[in-house]
C-alpha atoms as a printed R data frame, in Angstrom:
    type eleno elety resid chain resno        x        y        z
1   ATOM     1    CA   MET     A     1 -135.557 -247.270  -47.103
2   ATOM     2    CA   LEU     A     2 -135.621 -247.042  -50.106
3   ATOM     3    CA   LYS     A     3 -132.777 -248.520  -52.972
4   ATOM     4    CA   LEU     A     4 -130.700 -246.061  -55.113
5   ATOM     5    CA   PHE     A     5 -129.604 -246.662  -58.604
6   ATOM     6    CA   THR     A     6 -128.935 -244.895  -61.905
7   ATOM     7    CA   LEU     A     7 -130.805 -244.285  -64.764
8   ATOM     8    CA   LEU     A     8 -129.194 -243.937  -68.103
9   ATOM     9    CA   VAL     A     9 -130.527 -242.499  -71.598
10  ATOM    10    CA   ALA     A    10 -128.327 -243.609  -74.166
11  ATOM    11    CA   ALA     A    11 -126.448 -241.748  -77.250
12  ATOM    12    CA   GLY     A    12 -123.803 -241.540  -78.927
13  ATOM    13    CA   ILE     A    13 -122.236 -240.347  -82.275
14  ATOM    14    CA   ALA     A    14 -120.692 -242.029  -85.263
15  ATOM    15    CA   SER     A    15 -118.803 -240.502  -88.283
16  ATOM    16    CA   PRO     A    16 -118.384 -243.009  -90.760
17  ATOM    17    CA   ALA     A    17 -115.835 -242.830  -92.306
18  ATOM    18    CA   LEU     A    18 -116.602 -241.400  -95.918
19  ATOM    19    CA   ALA     A    19 -115.903 -237.869  -97.798
20  ATOM    20    CA   ASN     A    20 -117.472 -234.723  -99.040
21  ATOM    21    CA   ASP     A    21 -121.185 -234.933  -99.161
22  ATOM    22    CA   THR     A    22 -121.343 -237.143  -95.997
23  ATOM    23    CA   MET     A    23 -122.712 -236.503  -92.602
24  ATOM    24    CA   ALA     A    24 -122.104 -237.271  -89.454
25  ATOM    25    CA   GLU     A    25 -124.698 -240.200  -88.100
26  ATOM    26    CA   VAL     A    26 -125.798 -239.671  -84.545
27  ATOM    27    CA   LYS     A    27 -127.157 -242.257  -82.677
28  ATOM    28    CA   THR     A    28 -129.894 -241.433  -79.945
29  ATOM    29    CA   GLY     A    29 -132.359 -243.319  -77.428
30  ATOM    30    CA   GLY     A    30 -132.292 -246.002  -75.021
31  ATOM    31    CA   LEU     A    31 -132.785 -246.331  -71.716
32  ATOM    32    CA   ILE     A    32 -129.313 -247.778  -69.713
33  ATOM    33    CA   PHE     A    33 -129.513 -248.488  -65.953
34  ATOM    34    CA   ALA     A    34 -127.270 -250.657  -63.496
35  ATOM    35    CA   GLN     A    35 -129.099 -253.903  -63.036
36  ATOM    36    CA   SER     A    36 -131.762 -254.434  -60.535
37  ATOM    37    CA   ASP     A    37 -134.030 -257.424  -60.426
38  ATOM    38    CA   ASP     A    38 -137.008 -254.818  -59.438
39  ATOM    39    CA   VAL     A    39 -137.953 -252.399  -61.869
40  ATOM    40    CA   SER     A    40 -138.284 -254.263  -65.358
41  ATOM    41    CA   MET     A    41 -139.733 -252.661  -68.795
42  ATOM    42    CA   ALA     A    42 -143.120 -253.616  -69.077
43  ATOM    43    CA   GLU     A    43 -143.990 -251.504  -72.774
44  ATOM    44    CA   GLU     A    44 -142.142 -249.822  -75.474
45  ATOM    45    CA   ASP     A    45 -143.945 -248.440  -77.768
46  ATOM    46    CA   LEU     A    46 -141.225 -246.678  -80.327
47  ATOM    47    CA   PHE     A    47 -142.075 -244.194  -83.525
48  ATOM    48    CA   ILE     A    48 -138.544 -243.514  -85.783
49  ATOM    49    CA   SER     A    49 -138.914 -240.695  -88.150
50  ATOM    50    CA   ALA     A    50 -136.714 -238.676  -90.719
51  ATOM    51    CA   SER     A    51 -137.897 -235.655  -89.034
52  ATOM    52    CA   ASP     A    52 -139.187 -237.122  -84.947
53  ATOM    53    CA   VAL     A    53 -138.487 -239.948  -82.829
54  ATOM    54    CA   ARG     A    54 -140.868 -240.919  -80.174
55  ATOM    55    CA   VAL     A    55 -140.190 -243.197  -76.955
56  ATOM    56    CA   ASP     A    56 -143.376 -244.725  -74.823
57  ATOM    57    CA   TYR     A    57 -142.287 -246.903  -71.346
58  ATOM    58    CA   VAL     A    58 -144.253 -248.225  -68.865
59  ATOM    59    CA   PHE     A    59 -141.968 -249.397  -66.231
60  ATOM    60    CA   GLU     A    60 -143.228 -251.571  -62.900
61  ATOM    61    CA   ASN     A    61 -141.700 -251.678  -60.006
62  ATOM    62    CA   THR     A    62 -142.307 -255.474  -58.299
63  ATOM    63    CA   SER     A    63 -140.588 -255.102  -54.953
64  ATOM    64    CA   ASP     A    64 -142.511 -253.806  -51.922
65  ATOM    65    CA   LYS     A    65 -140.220 -250.983  -51.497
66  ATOM    66    CA   ASP     A    66 -140.021 -247.665  -53.499
67  ATOM    67    CA   VAL     A    67 -136.604 -247.613  -55.797
68  ATOM    68    CA   GLU     A    68 -135.508 -243.670  -55.995
69  ATOM    69    CA   SER     A    69 -133.182 -242.941  -59.049
70  ATOM    70    CA   LEU     A    70 -131.025 -240.934  -60.727
71  ATOM    71    CA   VAL     A    71 -132.352 -240.609  -64.329
72  ATOM    72    CA   ALA     A    72 -129.637 -239.267  -66.798
73  ATOM    73    CA   PHE     A    73 -130.134 -238.101  -70.747
74  ATOM    74    CA   PRO     A    74 -126.487 -238.300  -72.678
75  ATOM    75    CA   MET     A    75 -126.658 -236.314  -75.142
76  ATOM    76    CA   PRO     A    76 -124.556 -237.185  -78.952
77  ATOM    77    CA   ASP     A    77 -120.824 -235.807  -78.125
78  ATOM    78    CA   ILE     A    78 -119.928 -233.273  -80.478
79  ATOM    79    CA   THR     A    79 -116.934 -233.228  -81.792
80  ATOM    80    CA   GLY     A    80 -115.190 -229.731  -83.388
81  ATOM    81    CA   GLN     A    81 -113.740 -230.977  -86.966
82  ATOM    82    CA   VAL     A    82 -112.260 -228.555  -89.673
83  ATOM    83    CA   ASP     A    83 -114.610 -230.193  -92.202
84  ATOM    84    CA   ASN     A    84 -118.006 -229.884  -90.176
85  ATOM    85    CA   ASN     A    85 -120.303 -232.260  -91.773
86  ATOM    86    CA   SER     A    86 -122.230 -232.905  -89.039
87  ATOM    87    CA   ALA     A    87 -126.071 -234.121  -89.216
88  ATOM    88    CA   ILE     A    88 -127.463 -232.184  -85.810
89  ATOM    89    CA   SER     A    89 -128.281 -228.321  -87.023
90  ATOM    90    CA   ASP     A    90 -129.150 -226.557  -84.168
91  ATOM    91    CA   TYR     A    91 -125.699 -225.766  -82.746
92  ATOM    92    CA   ASP     A    92 -126.375 -222.499  -80.750
93  ATOM    93    CA   SER     A    93 -128.415 -224.358  -78.213
94  ATOM    94    CA   ASP     A    94 -127.456 -226.355  -75.588
95  ATOM    95    CA   ASN     A    95 -130.321 -228.971  -76.051
96  ATOM    96    CA   PHE     A    96 -129.234 -229.542  -79.524
97  ATOM    97    CA   LEU     A    97 -131.822 -232.622  -80.213
98  ATOM    98    CA   HIS     A    98 -134.369 -230.965  -78.742
99  ATOM    99    CA   PHE     A    99 -135.227 -233.477  -76.132
100 ATOM   100    CA   SER     A   100 -137.930 -233.740  -73.499
101 ATOM   101    CA   THR     A   101 -139.208 -235.838  -71.192
102 ATOM   102    CA   VAL     A   102 -142.577 -236.734  -68.960
103 ATOM   103    CA   GLN     A   103 -143.305 -238.895  -66.173
104 ATOM   104    CA   ASP     A   104 -146.383 -239.461  -65.890
105 ATOM   105    CA   GLY     A   105 -148.123 -237.070  -67.731
106 ATOM   106    CA   SER     A   106 -146.014 -234.103  -65.672
107 ATOM   107    CA   PRO     A   107 -142.892 -232.734  -67.365
108 ATOM   108    CA   ILE     A   108 -139.642 -233.132  -65.776
109 ATOM   109    CA   THR     A   109 -137.201 -230.270  -65.737
110 ATOM   110    CA   ALA     A   110 -134.143 -231.647  -65.861
111 ATOM   111    CA   LYS     A   111 -130.614 -230.156  -64.847
112 ATOM   112    CA   LEU     A   112 -128.059 -230.109  -67.772
113 ATOM   113    CA   GLN     A   113 -124.051 -231.331  -67.179
114 ATOM   114    CA   GLN     A   114 -121.630 -229.572  -70.309
115 ATOM   115    CA   ARG     A   115 -117.684 -230.668  -70.140
116 ATOM   116    CA   VAL     A   116 -115.644 -230.411  -72.706
117 ATOM   117    CA   VAL     A   117 -112.605 -232.983  -72.855
118 ATOM   118    CA   SER     A   118 -109.692 -232.602  -75.526
119 ATOM   119    CA   LEU     A   119 -107.185 -236.106  -75.879
120 ATOM   120    CA   GLY     A   120 -108.964 -237.497  -73.046
121 ATOM   121    CA   ILE     A   121 -108.428 -234.738  -70.584
122 ATOM   122    CA   ASP     A   122 -111.120 -232.638  -69.283
123 ATOM   123    CA   VAL     A   123 -110.291 -228.630  -69.810
124 ATOM   124    CA   THR     A   124 -114.046 -227.522  -68.666
125 ATOM   125    CA   ASP     A   125 -112.427 -225.312  -66.409
126 ATOM   126    CA   GLU     A   126 -110.220 -223.547  -68.873
127 ATOM   127    CA   PHE     A   127 -112.964 -222.446  -71.320
128 ATOM   128    CA   ALA     A   128 -114.804 -221.017  -68.039
129 ATOM   129    CA   LYS     A   129 -111.587 -219.174  -67.313
130 ATOM   130    CA   TYR     A   130 -111.357 -217.597  -70.749
131 ATOM   131    CA   GLY     A   131 -115.643 -217.178  -71.452
132 ATOM   132    CA   ILE     A   132 -115.110 -219.512  -74.351
133 ATOM   133    CA   SER     A   133 -118.966 -220.999  -74.856
134 ATOM   134    CA   VAL     A   134 -118.499 -224.935  -74.905
135 ATOM   135    CA   LEU     A   135 -120.613 -225.372  -78.533
136 ATOM   136    CA   PRO     A   136 -118.477 -226.343  -81.358
137 ATOM   137    CA   PHE     A   137 -119.879 -224.736  -83.907
138 ATOM   138    CA   SER     A   138 -121.786 -221.767  -82.588
139 ATOM   139    CA   GLN     A   139 -120.996 -218.507  -84.045
140 ATOM   140    CA   LYS     A   140 -120.205 -217.048  -80.332
141 ATOM   141    CA   THR     A   141 -117.629 -219.815  -79.652
142 ATOM   142    CA   THR     A   142 -115.566 -218.648  -83.043
143 ATOM   143    CA   GLU     A   143 -115.920 -214.642  -81.848
144 ATOM   144    CA   ALA     A   144 -114.533 -215.418  -78.272
145 ATOM   145    CA   LEU     A   145 -111.853 -217.846  -79.943
146 ATOM   146    CA   ALA     A   146 -110.744 -215.057  -81.604
147 ATOM   147    CA   LYS     A   147 -110.691 -213.089  -78.496
148 ATOM   148    CA   LEU     A   148 -108.141 -215.332  -76.998
149 ATOM   149    CA   PRO     A   149 -105.157 -213.798  -75.958
150 ATOM   150    CA   GLU     A   150 -101.688 -214.785  -77.794
151 ATOM   151    CA   THR     A   151  -99.862 -217.006  -75.459
152 ATOM   152    CA   VAL     A   152 -103.522 -218.911  -75.100
153 ATOM   153    CA   ARG     A   153 -103.871 -219.380  -78.850
154 ATOM   154    CA   LYS     A   154 -100.442 -221.185  -79.276
155 ATOM   155    CA   ASP     A   155 -101.102 -223.535  -75.717
156 ATOM   156    CA   TRP     A   156 -104.383 -224.555  -77.455
157 ATOM   157    CA   ILE     A   157 -103.000 -225.247  -81.233
158 ATOM   158    CA   ALA     A   158 -100.309 -227.384  -79.629
159 ATOM   159    CA   ARG     A   159 -102.476 -229.484  -77.383
160 ATOM   160    CA   GLY     A   160 -105.074 -230.005  -80.498
161 ATOM   161    CA   LEU     A   161 -108.041 -227.705  -78.864
162 ATOM   162    CA   VAL     A   162 -108.164 -226.041  -82.077
163 ATOM   163    CA   TYR     A   163 -106.825 -225.715  -85.481
164 ATOM   164    CA   PRO     A   164 -105.644 -222.823  -87.390
165 ATOM   165    CA   MET     A   165 -107.743 -222.217  -90.514
166 ATOM   166    CA   ALA     A   166 -105.731 -220.107  -92.770
167 ATOM   167    CA   GLU     A   167 -108.023 -218.251  -95.411
168 ATOM   168    CA   GLY     A   168 -107.722 -215.634  -97.693
169 ATOM   169    CA   ASP     A   169 -109.827 -212.282  -97.301
170 ATOM   170    CA   GLY     A   170 -109.838 -211.306 -100.858
171 ATOM   171    CA   ASP     A   171 -106.930 -208.719 -101.031
172 ATOM   172    CA   GLY     A   172 -103.938 -211.097 -101.065
173 ATOM   173    CA   ALA     A   173 -103.727 -211.288  -97.288
174 ATOM   174    CA   GLU     A   174 -104.770 -214.407  -95.049
175 ATOM   175    CA   LYS     A   175 -106.977 -215.057  -91.739
176 ATOM   176    CA   VAL     A   176 -106.664 -217.039  -89.463
177 ATOM   177    CA   THR     A   177 -109.614 -218.607  -87.612
178 ATOM   178    CA   LEU     A   178 -109.369 -221.604  -84.983
179 ATOM   179    CA   VAL     A   179 -111.159 -224.144  -85.510
180 ATOM   180    CA   PRO     A   180 -112.925 -226.263  -82.688
181 ATOM   181    CA   LEU     A   181 -111.439 -229.588  -82.097
182 ATOM   182    CA   TRP     A   182 -112.630 -230.877  -78.848
183 ATOM   183    CA   THR     A   183 -115.123 -232.696  -77.771
184 ATOM   184    CA   LEU     A   184 -118.586 -231.906  -76.197
185 ATOM   185    CA   ARG     A   185 -120.407 -234.020  -73.672
186 ATOM   186    CA   SER     A   186 -123.463 -232.917  -72.753
187 ATOM   187    CA   THR     A   187 -125.877 -235.021  -70.033
188 ATOM   188    CA   TYR     A   188 -129.598 -234.090  -69.140
189 ATOM   189    CA   TRP     A   189 -130.404 -235.659  -64.869
190 ATOM   190    CA   TRP     A   190 -132.893 -235.845  -62.713
191 ATOM   191    CA   ARG     A   191 -134.274 -237.816  -59.853
192 ATOM   192    CA   THR     A   192 -137.720 -239.808  -60.174
193 ATOM   193    CA   THR     A   193 -139.054 -242.430  -57.940
194 ATOM   194    CA   PHE     A   194 -140.520 -245.851  -59.271
195 ATOM   195    CA   PRO     A   195 -143.545 -246.578  -56.074
196 ATOM   196    CA   ALA     A   196 -143.534 -249.937  -55.044
197 ATOM   197    CA   LYS     A   197 -145.941 -252.575  -56.990
198 ATOM   198    CA   LYS     A   198 -147.088 -249.941  -59.385
199 ATOM   199    CA   LYS     A   199 -146.276 -248.990  -62.776
200 ATOM   200    CA   VAL     A   200 -144.384 -245.286  -63.901
201 ATOM   201    CA   ASN     A   201 -145.069 -244.228  -67.556
202 ATOM   202    CA   VAL     A   202 -142.233 -242.026  -68.974
203 ATOM   203    CA   GLU     A   203 -142.094 -240.481  -72.290
204 ATOM   204    CA   HIS     A   204 -139.495 -239.380  -74.838
205 ATOM   205    CA   ARG     A   205 -139.758 -236.238  -77.127
206 ATOM   206    CA   TYR     A   206 -136.653 -235.374  -79.274
207 ATOM   207    CA   LYS     A   207 -135.651 -234.724  -83.181
208 ATOM   208    CA   PRO     A   208 -132.443 -237.400  -84.314
209 ATOM   209    CA   ALA     A   209 -129.628 -235.847  -86.071
210 ATOM   210    CA   VAL     A   210 -130.430 -238.103  -89.695
211 ATOM   211    CA   GLY     A   211 -126.960 -238.727  -91.225
212 ATOM   212    CA   GLY     A   212 -126.426 -238.956  -95.489
213 ATOM   213    CA   THR     A   213 -124.683 -238.834  -98.567
214 ATOM   214    CA   VAL     A   214 -125.574 -238.315 -102.269
215 ATOM   215    CA   ALA     A   215 -125.637 -240.891 -104.384
216 ATOM   216    CA   ILE     A   216 -126.322 -244.686 -103.572
217 ATOM   217    CA   SER     A   217 -122.751 -245.224 -101.900
218 ATOM   218    CA   PHE     A   218 -122.849 -248.954 -101.637
219 ATOM   219    CA   LEU     A   219 -122.782 -250.386 -105.248
220 ATOM   220    CA   GLU     A   220 -119.354 -251.262 -106.472
221 ATOM   221    CA   ASP     A   221 -119.462 -250.419 -110.449
222 ATOM   222    CA   GLY     A   222 -122.954 -250.350 -109.767
223 ATOM   223    CA   GLU     A   223 -123.166 -253.815 -108.804
224 ATOM   224    CA   PRO     A   224 -124.217 -255.829 -105.392
225 ATOM   225    CA   LYS     A   225 -120.190 -256.556 -104.765
226 ATOM   226    CA   GLY     A   226 -116.962 -254.995 -102.512
227 ATOM   227    CA   GLU     A   227 -116.623 -254.331  -98.746
228 ATOM   228    CA   ARG     A   228 -119.842 -250.974  -98.167
229 ATOM   229    CA   PHE     A   229 -122.569 -253.230  -99.578
230 ATOM   230    CA   GLU     A   230 -121.411 -256.491  -97.485
231 ATOM   231    CA   GLU     A   231 -121.026 -253.751  -94.598
232 ATOM   232    CA   TYR     A   232 -124.900 -251.976  -96.086
233 ATOM   233    CA   SER     A   233 -126.106 -256.101  -96.332
234 ATOM   234    CA   ARG     A   234 -125.249 -256.639  -92.662
235 ATOM   235    CA   LYS     A   235 -126.400 -253.294  -91.121
236 ATOM   236    CA   TYR     A   236 -129.322 -252.836  -92.784
237 ATOM   237    CA   CYS     A   237 -130.566 -256.379  -93.783
238 ATOM   238    CA   LEU     A   238 -130.857 -255.335  -98.365
239 ATOM   239    CA   ASP     A   239 -132.610 -258.103  -99.855
240 ATOM   240    CA   GLY     A   240 -132.398 -258.409 -103.699
241 ATOM   241    CA   ASP     A   241 -135.246 -256.660 -104.016
242 ATOM   242    CA   PHE     A   242 -134.496 -253.366 -102.606
243 ATOM   243    CA   THR     A   243 -130.769 -254.044 -104.333
244 ATOM   244    CA   ARG     A   244 -132.177 -254.379 -107.602
245 ATOM   245    CA   VAL     A   245 -134.300 -251.564 -107.326
246 ATOM   246    CA   ALA     A   246 -130.952 -249.250 -106.027
247 ATOM   247    CA   GLN     A   247 -129.193 -250.708 -109.343
248 ATOM   248    CA   GLN     A   248 -131.797 -249.534 -111.632
249 ATOM   249    CA   ARG     A   249 -131.191 -245.845 -110.269
250 ATOM   250    CA   ALA     A   250 -127.865 -245.646 -109.756
251 ATOM   251    CA   ARG     A   251 -127.744 -246.560 -113.415
252 ATOM   252    CA   GLU     A   252 -130.289 -243.905 -114.151
253 ATOM   253    CA   ALA     A   253 -128.288 -241.749 -112.081
254 ATOM   254    CA   GLU     A   254 -125.072 -242.560 -114.796
255 ATOM   255    CA   ALA     A   255 -127.472 -241.954 -117.617
256 ATOM   256    CA   GLY     A   256 -127.897 -238.295 -116.745
257 ATOM   257    CA   GLY     A   257 -130.571 -238.672 -114.099
258 ATOM   258    CA   ALA     A   258 -130.916 -237.022 -110.702
259 ATOM   259    CA   ASN     A   259 -128.725 -239.130 -107.565
260 ATOM   260    CA   TYR     A   260 -130.874 -240.742 -105.206
261 ATOM   261    CA   THR     A   261 -129.555 -239.563 -101.466
262 ATOM   262    CA   GLU     A   262 -128.694 -242.212  -98.562
263 ATOM   263    CA   SER     A   263 -129.961 -241.064  -95.179
264 ATOM   264    CA   TRP     A   264 -128.927 -243.173  -91.964
265 ATOM   265    CA   ILE     A   265 -131.156 -243.372  -89.166
266 ATOM   266    CA   SER     A   266 -129.677 -245.109  -85.924
267 ATOM   267    CA   TYR     A   267 -131.365 -246.184  -82.162
268 ATOM   268    CA   VAL     A   268 -129.493 -247.795  -79.637
269 ATOM   269    CA   LEU     A   269 -132.332 -250.621  -78.828
270 ATOM   270    CA   SER     A   270 -129.798 -253.071  -76.987
271 ATOM   271    CA   THR     A   271 -130.016 -250.896  -74.048
272 ATOM   272    CA   GLY     A   272 -133.839 -252.147  -73.476
273 ATOM   273    CA   ALA     A   273 -132.174 -256.043  -72.519
274 ATOM   274    CA   ASN     A   274 -130.636 -253.760  -69.306
275 ATOM   275    CA   TRP     A   275 -133.958 -253.907  -67.158
276 ATOM   276    CA   ALA     A   276 -135.098 -256.614  -65.235
277 ATOM   277    CA   GLY     A   277 -136.050 -259.219  -67.655
278 ATOM   278    CA   PRO     A   278 -137.254 -258.907  -71.196
279 ATOM   279    CA   ILE     A   279 -139.637 -256.569  -72.757
280 ATOM   280    CA   ARG     A   280 -142.554 -257.778  -72.069
281 ATOM   281    CA   ARG     A   281 -144.288 -255.826  -75.029
282 ATOM   282    CA   PHE     A   282 -142.706 -254.518  -77.755
283 ATOM   283    CA   GLN     A   283 -143.600 -252.014  -80.398
284 ATOM   284    CA   LEU     A   284 -141.705 -250.619  -83.193
285 ATOM   285    CA   THR     A   285 -143.150 -247.967  -86.489
286 ATOM   286    CA   ILE     A   286 -140.880 -247.017  -88.907
287 ATOM   287    CA   ASP     A   287 -142.319 -244.047  -91.247
288 ATOM   288    CA   LYS     A   288 -140.090 -243.671  -94.481
289 ATOM   289    CA   GLY     A   289 -140.900 -239.793  -94.695
290 ATOM   290    CA   LYS     A   290 -142.647 -240.041  -98.839
291 ATOM   291    CA   PRO     A   291 -144.379 -243.075 -100.927
292 ATOM   292    CA   GLY     A   292 -140.968 -242.528 -102.983
293 ATOM   293    CA   ASN     A   293 -138.618 -242.720 -100.632
294 ATOM   294    CA   LEU     A   294 -136.789 -246.858  -99.981
295 ATOM   295    CA   ILE     A   295 -136.226 -247.838  -97.178
296 ATOM   296    CA   SER     A   296 -134.161 -250.870  -95.237
297 ATOM   297    CA   PHE     A   297 -133.682 -252.100  -91.695
298 ATOM   298    CA   CYS     A   298 -133.509 -255.096  -89.776
299 ATOM   299    CA   GLY     A   299 -136.551 -256.670  -87.990
300 ATOM   300    CA   SER     A   300 -138.505 -259.763  -87.860
301 ATOM   301    CA   ASN     A   301 -142.613 -259.846  -88.651
302 ATOM   302    CA   VAL     A   302 -142.608 -256.413  -90.388
303 ATOM   303    CA   GLN     A   303 -145.628 -255.595  -91.571
304 ATOM   304    CA   LYS     A   304 -146.468 -252.531  -93.815
305 ATOM   305    CA   ILE     A   305 -149.652 -250.303  -92.060
306 ATOM   306    CA   GLY     A   306 -149.422 -247.602  -94.390
307 ATOM   307    CA   PRO     A   307 -148.342 -245.620  -97.132
308 ATOM   308    CA   THR     A   308 -144.936 -244.837  -95.751
309 ATOM   309    CA   THR     A   309 -145.498 -246.590  -92.189
310 ATOM   310    CA   PHE     A   310 -144.044 -249.956  -91.090
311 ATOM   311    CA   ARG     A   311 -144.612 -252.121  -88.212
312 ATOM   312    CA   MET     A   312 -142.847 -254.344  -85.492
313 ATOM   313    CA   THR     A   313 -144.575 -255.588  -82.629
314 ATOM   314    CA   ALA     A   314 -142.941 -258.561  -80.250
315 ATOM   315    CA   GLU     A   315 -143.981 -260.093  -76.622
316 ATOM   316    CA   ASP     A   316 -140.762 -261.015  -74.435
317 ATOM   317    CA   PHE     A   317 -138.829 -259.074  -76.790
318 ATOM   318    CA   ASP     A   318 -135.015 -259.313  -75.609
319 ATOM   319    CA   PRO     A   319 -133.008 -256.521  -78.090
320 ATOM   320    CA   GLU     A   320 -129.796 -258.198  -79.219
321 ATOM   321    CA   LYS     A   321 -128.281 -255.364  -81.393
322 ATOM   322    CA   ASP     A   322 -129.174 -251.902  -81.914
323 ATOM   323    CA   LEU     A   323 -131.874 -250.043  -85.207
324 ATOM   324    CA   ASP     A   324 -129.858 -248.917  -88.138
325 ATOM   325    CA   ILE     A   325 -132.306 -247.816  -90.949
326 ATOM   326    CA   LEU     A   326 -131.148 -246.750  -94.535
327 ATOM   327    CA   ILE     A   327 -133.565 -244.882  -96.655
328 ATOM   328    CA   LEU     A   328 -132.893 -244.065 -100.392
329 ATOM   329    CA   SER     A   329 -135.090 -241.049 -101.497
330 ATOM   330    CA   PRO     A   330 -135.180 -239.391 -104.849
331 ATOM   331    CA   PRO     A   331 -134.784 -235.978 -105.811
332 ATOM   332    CA   GLU     A   332 -138.712 -235.414 -105.782
333 ATOM   333    CA   ALA     A   333 -138.703 -235.992 -102.400
334 ATOM   334    CA   GLN     A   334 -136.134 -234.149 -100.585
């Protein structure tokens, strides 16, 4: 007899409370599932850079029965906004993170479920009725919204699904464009089996959506103080050396030099604690991109293993918090 539980790959989206030259920060990664005493995460080998996330798992079913699972990868929520500054660039693709997965060397063909939510209400069926693409920032969505009947336009505006943005057309007249405000929730899912007394290898690959902002934002009047600095100190474990270099770079920018830029990468690491017992062997490798970049993140016994790479290893690892990475880049490193 098969045991059945649900396995989820976590992904969420966070929008920092910043304006102008900022982009949304997207959290991706980690595996979540209903608690089970039978399947444990024997190994996790995680690689993170601004262009690529690779995670290799080894799961082990220690029971004497096969465990059948419904596996899912919830993509980050995409919420429409008047000023689109999200870090995701491939808005015309359903698979906007280019997610792929392999189990024991065989590619997994996942099914895709997409739902549209506005103010907590599922309105997916309405979009199908009027032939509207669910992708908020796709060009085909903009074109389809422009063809909505007037009664539907007014209804959707009143319900907060869209916002009427007026723009001049160059001849003194105004053109009204409907800007999406709904939230898209996409989930890839498939079924798999953890054989009794066996190990299973699962690999995931995807491109992270990297948030960021122009200039160094966590200093106040060039000094390490203020609420934002305190937030960064907690989130990225800033140390004295990192802060001093950041101050120097900020002073150079004020004197006429080019601004450094911040990049933020987040990974939902804490979900590994949902498996039976701790992760028996954990390895994290982070690549900061260019040698001239500065990097800060929270970790224990981190070693520099290359000009741009850092590594942390742990045995019986019980992740208690998610991983947040801060990278400062000089203009020539972009």
